[in-house]
LUMLUMMI-128722 format. One line per 4 residues: number of its first residue (from 1); their letters; for each residue y, z, x of C-alpha. Coordinates in nm, 3 decimals, padded with zeros to 5 digits. Last residue first. Layout:
! residues N
NUM> a> Y/Z/X; ...;
***
This chain:
! residues 449
449> spgl> -02.111/04.382/00.263; -02.103/04.004/00.283; -01.821/03.829/00.467; -01.451/03.906/00.491;
445> ssgl> -01.362/04.224/00.304; -01.233/04.382/00.623; -00.926/04.162/00.616; -00.892/03.940/00.310;
441> isgl> -00.580/03.762/00.438; -00.662/03.743/00.811; -01.022/03.650/00.733; -00.910/03.372/00.505;
437> lsyl> -00.699/03.231/00.786; -01.001/03.241/01.016; -01.213/03.046/00.766; -00.937/02.786/00.735;
433> emgl> -00.930/02.718/01.109; -01.305/02.759/01.168; -01.407/02.494/00.915; -01.415/02.553/00.543;
429> tsla> -01.746/02.392/00.455; -01.958/02.502/00.752; -01.786/02.840/00.751; -01.887/02.900/00.388;
425> spdi> -02.212/03.057/00.512; -01.995/03.348/00.627; -01.965/03.451/00.260; -01.603/03.514/00.169;
421> ktil> -01.474/03.839/00.027; -01.228/03.971/-00.229; -01.198/03.691/-00.483; -01.146/03.842/-00.826;
417> vnet> -01.182/03.581/-01.098; -01.051/03.548/-01.453; -01.237/03.250/-01.591; -01.133/02.960/-01.815;
413> rcsg> -01.385/02.695/-01.922; -01.313/02.361/-02.086; -01.537/02.093/-02.238; -01.454/01.725/-02.288;
409> lkgv> -01.725/01.608/-02.051; -02.031/01.829/-02.039; -02.141/01.909/-01.688; -01.919/01.854/-01.387;
405> srga> -02.169/01.600/-01.252; -02.263/01.572/-00.885; -02.153/01.249/-00.719; -02.113/01.389/-00.369;
401> lrds> -01.737/01.342/-00.398; -01.736/01.557/-00.711; -01.948/01.829/-00.555; -01.730/01.841/-00.244;
397> vwel> -01.419/01.861/-00.462; -01.560/02.171/-00.633; -01.661/02.331/-00.303; -01.319/02.260/-00.154;
393> anvs> -01.141/02.404/-00.457; -01.363/02.713/-00.462; -01.271/02.795/-00.103; -00.912/02.672/-00.131;
389> giia> -00.829/02.948/-00.376; -00.798/03.209/-00.102; -00.577/02.993/00.121; -00.326/02.855/-00.129;
385> etvh> -00.374/03.177/-00.325; -00.208/03.365/-00.038; 00.119/03.175/-00.081; 00.145/03.189/-00.461;
381> egil> 00.026/03.543/-00.520; -00.280/03.755/-00.453; -00.528/03.919/-00.686; -00.641/03.845/-01.042;
377> nryy> -00.725/03.482/-00.964; -00.712/03.270/-01.280; -00.977/03.000/-01.239; -00.966/02.698/-01.472;
373> eita> -01.250/02.446/-01.513; -01.115/02.156/-01.716; -01.245/01.850/-01.903; -00.971/01.721/-02.134;
369> gnsc> -01.021/01.660/-02.506; -00.672/01.694/-02.652; -00.697/02.067/-02.726; -00.813/02.108/-02.367;
365> ykhv> -00.495/01.948/-02.234; -00.278/02.171/-02.450; -00.465/02.489/-02.361; -00.454/02.401/-01.991;
361> lkdt> -00.079/02.339/-02.013; -00.021/02.668/-02.194; -00.218/02.868/-01.936; -00.034/02.687/-01.657;
357> deip> 00.303/02.792/-01.796; 00.177/03.148/-01.847; 00.082/03.158/-01.479; 00.450/03.164/-01.390;
353> sied> 00.545/02.913/-01.117; 00.703/03.071/-00.811; 00.591/03.435/-00.838; 00.222/03.364/-00.886;
349> rfak> 00.093/03.706/-00.991; -00.217/03.583/-01.176; -00.290/03.354/-00.884; -00.375/02.998/-00.987;
345> ymfl> -00.666/02.760/-00.991; -00.726/02.432/-01.171; -01.037/02.215/-01.144; -00.984/01.898/-01.344;
341> pmtp> -01.219/01.627/-01.471; -01.058/01.279/-01.498; -00.932/01.183/-01.845; -00.597/01.352/-01.798;
337> tgrr> -00.396/01.389/-02.121; -00.070/01.207/-02.188; 00.297/01.199/-02.100; 00.416/01.536/-02.233;
333> gmqg> 00.191/01.786/-02.057; 00.404/01.841/-01.749; 00.773/01.922/-01.758; 00.991/01.840/-01.457;
329> swdl> 01.088/01.475/-01.488; 01.197/01.445/-01.851; 01.295/01.806/-01.926; 01.442/01.870/-01.583;
325> vsap> 01.645/01.549/-01.608; 01.761/01.631/-01.963; 01.865/01.984/-01.869; 02.051/01.862/-01.561;
321> vpey> 02.253/01.614/-01.771; 02.303/01.810/-02.093; 02.410/02.148/-01.946; 02.134/02.409/-01.936;
317> isre> 02.107/02.424/-01.558; 02.480/02.483/-01.526; 02.502/02.784/-01.759; 02.424/03.019/-01.473;
313> gdvf> 02.740/02.922/-01.286; 02.972/02.686/-01.470; 03.149/02.551/-01.162; 02.839/02.516/-00.947;
309> fsfi> 02.733/02.663/-00.613; 02.695/03.012/-00.761; 02.410/02.878/-00.976; 02.200/02.838/-00.662;
305> dhfa> 02.200/03.213/-00.608; 02.082/03.256/-00.251; 01.812/03.502/-00.146; 01.641/03.236/00.067;
301> gdig> 01.840/02.925/00.153; 01.657/02.874/00.480; 01.325/03.045/00.413; 01.180/02.701/00.348;
297> qiqc> 01.201/02.608/00.717; 00.837/02.494/00.717; 00.923/02.279/00.416; 01.178/02.060/00.591;
293> ntah> 01.551/02.121/00.560; 01.784/01.883/00.377; 01.883/02.092/00.075; 01.977/02.407/00.267;
289> kffe> 02.241/02.229/00.473; 02.327/02.025/00.164; 02.431/02.336/-00.028; 02.617/02.492/00.264;
285> grkd> 02.836/02.187/00.311; 02.901/02.147/-00.060; 03.006/02.507/-00.126; 03.381/02.473/-00.066;
281> plmn> 03.398/02.184/-00.312; 03.227/02.379/-00.595; 02.963/02.149/-00.741; 03.036/02.018/-01.091;
277> edmw> 03.163/01.663/-01.048; 02.947/01.561/-00.754; 02.648/01.738/-00.910; 02.695/01.547/-01.237;
273> etln> 02.717/01.216/-01.054; 02.399/01.288/-00.861; 02.232/01.395/-01.187; 02.330/01.064/-01.348;
269> pyak> 02.190/00.882/-01.045; 01.837/01.017/-01.112; 01.583/01.003/-00.829; 01.826/01.106/-00.556;
265> algy> 01.951/01.385/-00.782; 01.592/01.500/-00.833; 01.543/01.542/-00.459; 01.876/01.722/-00.425;
261> fgrf> 01.788/01.962/-00.706; 01.446/02.029/-00.557; 01.568/02.077/-00.202; 01.831/02.329/-00.312;
257> llgs> 01.581/02.497/-00.544; 01.314/02.535/-00.278; 01.553/02.752/-00.077; 01.523/03.006/-00.360;
253> figg> 01.181/03.114/-00.233; 01.285/03.458/-00.105; 01.470/03.539/-00.423; 01.809/03.450/-00.573;
249> nise> 01.660/03.187/-00.802; 01.280/03.216/-00.798; 01.176/03.267/-01.160; 01.457/03.095/-01.354;
245> vvst> 01.437/02.788/-01.132; 01.057/02.785/-01.167; 01.098/02.811/-01.545; 01.307/02.495/-01.540;
241> invi> 01.057/02.323/-01.312; 00.775/02.356/-01.566; 00.416/02.288/-01.461; 00.426/02.351/-01.086;
237> iggl> 00.057/02.385/-01.001; -00.059/02.676/-00.788; -00.383/02.484/-00.732; -00.494/02.144/-00.857;
233> aagt> -00.841/02.005/-00.787; -00.871/01.652/-00.928; -01.178/01.463/-01.044; -01.424/01.179/-00.993;
229> fhle> -01.134/00.936/-01.002; -01.197/00.601/-01.169; -00.898/00.373/-01.114; -00.880/00.079/-01.357;
225> pays> -00.658/00.276/-01.595; -00.371/00.285/-01.342; -00.046/00.351/-01.530; -00.165/00.464/-01.876;
221> pqle> -00.481/00.658/-01.794; -00.337/00.766/-01.455; -00.024/00.932/-01.595; -00.162/01.283/-01.644;
217> aawg> -00.380/01.283/-01.333; -00.092/01.150/-01.123; 00.140/01.416/-01.266; -00.111/01.680/-01.168;
213> gala> -00.157/01.539/-00.820; 00.217/01.527/-00.751; 00.276/01.878/-00.885; -00.047/01.987/-00.717;
209> ggsy> 00.100/01.881/-00.382; 00.413/02.079/-00.458; 00.188/02.381/-00.517; -00.162/02.283/-00.401;
205> gwia> -00.328/01.943/-00.396; -00.672/01.784/-00.410; -00.749/01.446/-00.565; -01.089/01.274/-00.586;
201> yrvd> -01.251/00.952/-00.468; -01.602/00.807/-00.481; -01.659/00.491/-00.278; -01.874/00.218/-00.432;
197> aalg> -01.743/-00.061/-00.207; -01.767/00.173/00.091; -01.469/00.201/00.325; -01.553/00.009/00.644;
193> ikrg> -01.232/-00.132/00.789; -01.164/-00.412/00.538; -01.274/-00.179/00.259; -00.982/00.045/00.345;
189> enla> -00.730/-00.227/00.266; -00.817/-00.273/-00.100; -00.922/00.084/-00.176; -00.631/00.225/00.023;
185> vrvs> -00.380/-00.004/-00.152; -00.492/00.108/-00.498; -00.516/00.470/-00.392; -00.158/00.456/-00.268;
181> dlta> -00.057/00.305/-00.602; -00.187/00.612/-00.783; -00.008/00.856/-00.554; 00.316/00.658/-00.557;
177> yasq> 00.311/00.644/-00.937; 00.247/01.015/-00.976; 00.512/01.130/-00.729; 00.773/00.902/-00.886;
173> pgaa> 00.682/01.033/-01.233; 00.716/01.399/-01.127; 01.047/01.392/-00.941; 01.025/01.726/-00.757;
169> fqah> 01.123/01.579/-00.417; 01.277/01.233/-00.420; 01.225/01.181/-00.048; 01.408/00.848/-00.006;
165> lgey> 01.111/00.640/00.110; 00.894/00.774/-00.171; 00.822/01.129/-00.283; 00.451/01.042/-00.268;
161> dtvl> 00.447/01.017/00.111; 00.070/00.983/00.079; -00.220/01.147/00.262; -00.555/00.968/00.225;
157> vwwg> -00.859/01.137/00.377; -01.193/00.981/00.465; -01.446/01.257/00.423; -01.672/01.365/00.708;
153> qnla> -01.683/01.722/00.583; -01.485/01.839/00.888; -01.215/01.598/00.777; -01.166/01.809/00.465;
149> aalf> -01.147/02.139/00.655; -00.910/01.987/00.911; -00.690/01.853/00.633; -00.665/02.202/00.489;
145> vvdt> -00.547/02.346/00.822; -00.318/02.048/00.876; -00.127/02.126/00.557; 00.129/02.350/00.729;
141> svts> 00.292/02.045/00.887; 00.527/02.114/01.180; 00.832/01.890/01.136; 01.084/02.164/01.201;
137> npml> 01.416/02.090/01.034; 01.573/02.403/01.183; 01.397/02.527/01.496; 01.130/02.793/01.547;
133> fgll> 00.822/02.583/01.482; 00.993/02.297/01.663; 01.023/02.499/01.980; 00.655/02.589/01.968;
129> ggta> 00.531/02.237/01.895; 00.713/01.972/01.691; 01.087/01.925/01.677; 01.061/01.548/01.658;
125> sgpr> 00.730/01.379/01.582; 00.535/01.333/01.904; 00.195/01.402/01.756; 00.177/01.255/01.405;
121> ltys> 00.131/01.470/01.097; 00.507/01.501/01.048; 00.567/01.126/01.028; 00.331/00.998/00.759;
117> pscn> 00.364/01.353/00.623; 00.729/01.306/00.516; 00.982/01.553/00.661; 01.201/01.275/00.801;
113> enaa> 01.245/01.154/00.443; 01.449/01.466/00.362; 01.428/01.606/00.009; 01.136/01.827/00.109;
109> dyaa> 00.842/01.996/-00.060; 00.579/01.890/00.196; 00.290/02.012/-00.014; 00.042/01.750/00.105;
105> qfvl> -00.155/01.579/-00.171; -00.496/01.488/-00.032; -00.670/01.190/-00.190; -01.016/01.262/-00.054;
101> lqsp> -01.240/00.960/-00.003; -01.621/00.971/00.006; -01.852/00.671/00.053; -01.717/00.600/00.401;
97> dsnh> -01.881/00.914/00.543; -01.718/00.960/00.883; -01.831/01.201/01.151; -01.542/01.102/01.378;
93> piil> -01.284/01.144/01.104; -01.095/00.859/00.931; -00.735/00.928/00.827; -00.550/00.695/00.589;
89> ttaa> -00.173/00.749/00.583; 00.053/00.641/00.297; 00.398/00.490/00.270; 00.621/00.407/-00.026;
85> avan> 00.811/00.101/-00.148; 01.014/00.052/-00.465; 00.996/-00.143/-00.793; 01.212/00.030/-01.052;
81> glsd> 01.066/00.218/-01.349; 01.322/00.499/-01.354; 01.090/00.751/-01.187; 01.012/00.509/-00.904;
77> ttrf> 00.739/00.245/-00.897; 00.504/00.136/-00.617; 00.479/-00.134/-00.353; 00.300/-00.056/-00.030;
73> lyqy> 00.354/00.054/00.329; 00.019/00.137/00.485; -00.071/00.361/00.776; -00.402/00.373/00.958;
69> vsdv> -00.554/00.658/01.158; -00.874/00.640/01.362; -01.173/00.839/01.485; -01.010/01.180/01.468;
65> sieg> -00.888/01.432/01.728; -00.691/01.731/01.606; -00.426/01.834/01.858; -00.471/02.166/02.032;
61> glpl> -00.282/02.472/01.922; 00.017/02.616/02.106; 00.263/02.580/01.818; -00.001/02.644/01.551;
57> lpkl> -00.042/02.375/01.286; -00.167/02.104/01.520; -00.040/01.744/01.521; -00.301/01.488/01.425;
53> rsev> -00.470/01.245/01.662; -00.602/00.891/01.654; -00.264/00.736/01.742; -00.134/00.476/01.497;
49> qrsr> -00.277/00.167/01.330; -00.027/-00.037/01.135; 00.022/-00.185/00.791; 00.267/-00.401/00.596;
45> ileg> 00.365/-00.476/00.237; 00.030/-00.400/00.073; 00.009/-00.426/-00.304; -00.024/-00.104/-00.504;
41> rkye> 00.185/-00.234/-00.791; 00.233/-00.607/-00.745; 00.494/-00.742/-00.506; 00.772/-00.978/-00.617;
37> ride> 00.995/-00.684/-00.710; 01.005/-00.582/-00.343; 01.187/-00.906/-00.253; 01.440/-00.731/-00.032;
33> peay> 01.161/-00.571/00.166; 01.168/-00.190/00.205; 01.206/-00.082/00.565; 00.950/00.179/00.670;
29> wsdq> 00.841/-00.015/00.981; 01.209/-00.022/01.081; 01.182/00.337/01.207; 01.518/00.517/01.216;
25> rppl> 01.506/00.707/00.886; 01.129/00.729/00.914; 01.146/00.930/01.239; 01.088/00.736/01.562;
21> ikaa> 00.807/00.861/01.781; 00.834/01.086/02.084; 00.572/01.039/02.351; 00.341/01.334/02.382;
17> cgsv> 00.416/01.549/02.685; 00.236/01.853/02.551; 00.252/02.103/02.269; 00.630/02.156/02.299;
13> vlaa> 00.658/02.478/02.497; 00.318/02.552/02.644; 00.256/02.183/02.694; 00.589/02.161/02.874;
9> flcf> 00.462/02.394/03.144; 00.151/02.184/03.200; 00.362/01.869/03.186; 00.595/02.005/03.454;
5> nsli> 00.303/02.106/03.672; 00.159/01.758/03.644; 00.497/01.600/03.721; 00.538/01.818/04.032;
1> m> 00.184/01.738/04.142;
***
């Protein structure tokens, strides 16, 4: 009785008495083999089946029950072309349709491997629940609400730690390669547990997830031409990291910059060396405090001027080393043109990544024969568009996974949209969690008039 009462109390504090699991930094399952170069791209290194539950978004929410969850460690490529390992998680819902696979790009936006979704989605990950929601380095995943909507469709869902084992946040090529190789391993291994031979698969990601998904779409024709995606839905996409720095430095989202610079430094040793030489010694502790937080704690570092941490101040970002890294690893539209159909959506007032950057990228892709449907939402901003834009994104992905055509390939359409209400019939697609969030954003406009 005493133990039962204790667990009941603990459930209100830490979402239950779930056994703690080891974070990636301490879990030997994530260890990269010494002979990694002997593996082919997308080849399985090891696998495991984990608990058939996902951690809830809300501190006191119930865990999401699914049929099964598998994790795969596989060989991929980093931004410098080296053979490395990465992890991915395959989630199978109870009402499974093995002919449809969503490649979901979580926006975990962290330069700390203990913030990776293969860990944060699992019940028992450290600093979960109510206390975790309020603590530094919380591992609560904000993507669960979108995952719930996807799983509610019966889709198999693949969630990849696309930043790699060392959390190289913002490194575009690394994110692309890991995403593409995760699909390779999922197709090979998934078919052993029931994934259909003729499975259709599509990408969906927002913000940092769209960065990974967008880079994957751009590099897929050259890196993984044998993969045939039915499309990619990309929202709030980060097209140009340099302009993001200029847009958010000193504002509420400036914490992203610490994590982004640290993630890129781990991907590019020359940037690490430059930071060591140019960071003010008395600022190092504060810099890395902000740089190692998980996404849910993104307000840590808010309203900070990242340039003040470096010797040359505002000129730092334009010095040869950081400028070259940002140019090579942070600018989309330079490595090729996606051949898979794209659905892109963005808020006109996106304060993190200017909509003008996305406009230019769409124009460039379309000039080179891409197939794009692009929605520019005239209301909202970066955070609210993640929820509001998900309605059309889910419907578009649903059509692609169902095998419905996008229309004429090689054609583009841009629309300025004004989303002010959601038809209650969308509940079956969105799921109660996402539908409720939309209601809180759109208020009295929810549903038909």
